[in-house]
N, C-alpha and C positions, 0 to 999 in steps of 0.2 A: 858109615855113620848115618843114622837117621835123625833128622831134626824133630824135636818135639813140636807139635803144632802151636803150643803155647809160646815156645821160644821164638818160632817164626813170626807169630803175631806181635810179640814184644819187640823183635827186631824191626818189624814194619812200623810199629808205633814210634820207635826211636828215629827211624828214617823220616817219618812224617814231621816229627819235631825239628829235626835238622833242616828239612826243606822249608818249614815255616820260618825258621831263622834266616835262611838263605834268600827267601823270596817274600819279604815282608809286605809287598804291595798286593800279594794274592791272598784270597781268603783261605782260612784253614779248611773250609769245606771243599773248595776247589782242589787244594793240594791233596787232601785225603782221597778225593774222588779219582784223581789221576793215579795215585799210588794203588788204590784198590782195583781200578780198571786194569792196570798193568799186571798186578798180582794175579788177577783172574786168568790171565793168559797162560799161567803156569799151573792151573788146576789139575791137569792130568799128569804132571811131572812126578815120576816116582822118586827121583833123587831130589830132595828138598833143601840140601845143605846150603846152596848158593842162591836160592830164589830171591831173597831180599837184595842181594848184590846185583842180580840180573834185573831187578826192578829199578834200582837206583839210577843207573845211567840214562835209560830212556825217560825216566821221570824228570831228571834235570833238563833234558832236551825239550820235553813237552812244556815244562814250567817256564823255561827261558822264552819259548815262543809266546806263551800266554802273557808274560810280563812285559813284552815289548809294546809300548804305547802305539796305538794306531797311527798317530801322526809321524812316527818314525819309520813307517813303511810306506813306500810309494809303489804304484803300479809301473811296471817296465814294459808296457805294451803287451805283447803276447808272452813275454817272459814271466816267471814267477815274481812275487813281491821281493823287493830288495831293500835292506835297511839303508837308511840315509846316513851319511857321515863317514 
C-alpha cells in the first residue's frame, strides 16, 4: 500500500498538534521544526506507510530534551549532563 502524500502530510499535521498539546512550554514553531527535520530524514524512503510513526518517537525524545529547563541539568565533570532529582 502506498500512502498518498496528502495523507502523510495530514498525519504529520495531526502529530504536530498532539505534540503541541504534550509539550505546552515549547513553541509551535520549534515543535513543527523538529517534526519536519525528522521527516526529511525519510525523503528517500520508497515505503511511506509508517513514516509518520517513525517520526513520532524521536520527536518525543527531542522535544523532551528541549523542554527540560537548564536549571534542572547539571554538569557531571567529564560525563554528559545529568538531570537533577
